[in-house]
N, C-alpha and C positions, 0 to 999 in steps of 0.2 A: 504494500500500500504506500502510495506517495501522496504527501500532503500538497494539494494544489491551492495556492493562495492568490486570490484576486486583489491583493492589497500589498503595499510595501512591507518588507521584512528586513531586519538586520542580517547581514552576512556573518556567518561563523567561520572566519578565515584566521589562520595564524596571525598574531599581532604584528609580526615584522614585515608582512606583505603590504605593498602599496598597489592598489588597483589603478590601472591606467585605461582600461576599457571594459565595457560590459555589454552584453547583448542577450535578449530573451527570445526564445522560440515560443511555440504555443504551449509547451509543457516542460521546457527545460531552460536553463540559464548557463551562460559561460562568462568568465572574466579572464582578462589578461592582466598580469602584474607588470610592474615596472622592470622586474627582473627577467621578463620574457617567459614566464610560466603560464600555463593555461589550466584553469580549474573549471569543472563542469558539475552540474547536478540537476536532478529532476527526473523526468520520464525518459527511459533509455531503450524502449522497445525496438527501435530501428538502428541502434548503435550510434545514435547521434551524440552521445556523451564522449565518445572517443576512447573508451577504456578497453576496447577489444572484446566486449561482451554486449549483452542486451539487458543488463541489470539496471534498475532504477535506483536512485539514491537521493535522500533528503539532505545529505551532507555534501558539501563541496569536496571534490576529490581532484588532485593534480593529475593531469594527463601524462602518464609516465612515458609513453611512446616518444613524445617530443624530446624529453630529457635524454632518453636512451640514444636517440638519433643525433643529439647535439643541436637540436633546432630551437630557435628562439621565437616565441610567438610575438607578433607585432600588433595584429588586429584580429578581431573575431566578429563574425556576423552569423546569427542564428536564423534559420527559416522555420517553417512549421515542424518539420521532422529532420532537419539537417543542421550541421554546424560547419561553417567555412572559416579556416584559419589562415592568415597570411603569416608565413614564417621566414626567418633568415637562418642561413647555415652558420 
């Protein structure tokens, strides 16, 4: 079960992170940090969270694939069931 909130909510991210961008899809959210990390949460049925599975999550999780590949997230745009990320190597 995923909590769907139609109103603003505080983000529960580690305190040392500074968010530089945010985007919301129909049932998921993604943020890019100033350090180039991507965090996603929400409904993940179509893999739009980028964690390599179709699990949903109420908690923001870092997209580890970008870290493992040495990629720095610059921008993020979410669509209804998609997430697009502009990255730098």
